[in-house]
C-alpha positions as CSV (number, residue, x, y, z in Angstrom):
1,X,60.6,158.0,99.3
2,X,63.3,158.0,96.7
3,X,62.8,158.8,93.0
4,X,63.6,155.2,91.9
5,X,61.0,153.8,94.4
6,X,58.3,156.2,93.4
7,X,58.9,155.6,89.7
8,X,58.9,151.9,90.2
9,X,55.6,152.1,92.0
10,X,54.1,154.4,89.3
11,X,55.1,151.9,86.6
12,X,53.7,149.0,88.5
13,X,50.4,150.5,89.6
14,X,49.6,152.5,86.4
15,X,50.9,149.9,83.9
16,X,49.6,146.8,85.6
17,X,46.4,148.4,86.6
18,X,45.7,149.5,83.0
19,X,46.7,146.1,81.7
20,X,44.4,144.2,84.1
21,X,41.5,146.5,83.4
22,X,41.8,146.3,79.6
23,X,42.7,142.6,79.4
24,X,39.2,141.3,79.2
25,X,38.1,144.1,76.8
26,X,41.0,144.1,74.3
27,X,43.1,141.0,74.6
28,X,46.6,140.5,76.0
29,X,48.8,142.3,73.4
30,X,46.7,145.4,73.0
31,X,46.2,145.6,76.8
32,X,50.0,145.3,77.3
33,X,50.7,148.1,74.8
34,X,48.2,150.4,76.4
35,X,49.5,149.6,79.8
36,X,53.0,150.5,78.8
37,X,51.6,153.8,77.3
38,X,49.8,154.6,80.5
39,X,53.0,153.9,82.6
40,X,55.1,156.1,80.3
41,X,52.5,158.9,80.6
42,X,52.6,158.6,84.4
43,X,56.4,158.8,84.5
44,X,56.3,161.8,82.2
45,X,53.8,163.5,84.4
46,X,55.8,162.7,87.5
47,X,58.9,164.3,86.0
48,X,56.9,167.4,84.8
49,X,55.4,167.9,88.3
50,X,58.8,167.5,90.0
51,X,60.3,170.1,87.6
52,X,57.4,172.5,88.1
53,X,57.7,172.1,91.9
54,X,61.5,172.5,91.9
55,X,61.3,175.7,89.9
56,X,58.6,177.3,92.1
57,X,60.5,176.5,95.3
58,X,64.1,176.8,94.3
59,X,65.2,177.3,97.9
60,X,63.7,174.0,99.0
61,X,65.5,171.0,97.6
62,X,64.1,167.5,97.6
63,X,66.5,165.0,99.2
64,X,66.5,162.6,96.2
65,X,67.5,165.3,93.6
66,X,71.2,165.8,93.2
67,X,72.1,169.5,93.1
68,X,74.4,169.2,90.0
69,X,71.9,167.2,87.8
70,X,69.7,169.1,85.3
71,X,66.1,167.8,84.9
72,X,64.7,167.4,81.4
73,X,62.4,170.1,80.1
């Protein structure tokens, strides 16, 4: 699975899931804002885990990470 596909699924599942769960409790605007916050946290966690995995296993490269690109720290 490519990085774009995984991130798109993370945004959809985490963001929309949080929105749909919180919609009846908080209302549409607050649920939307918290859904965006949850999606951003999921994307950050995904990047952090990929960075951690790539530094532990430097000899194993994931197919969707270009070799010349530096990941954010």
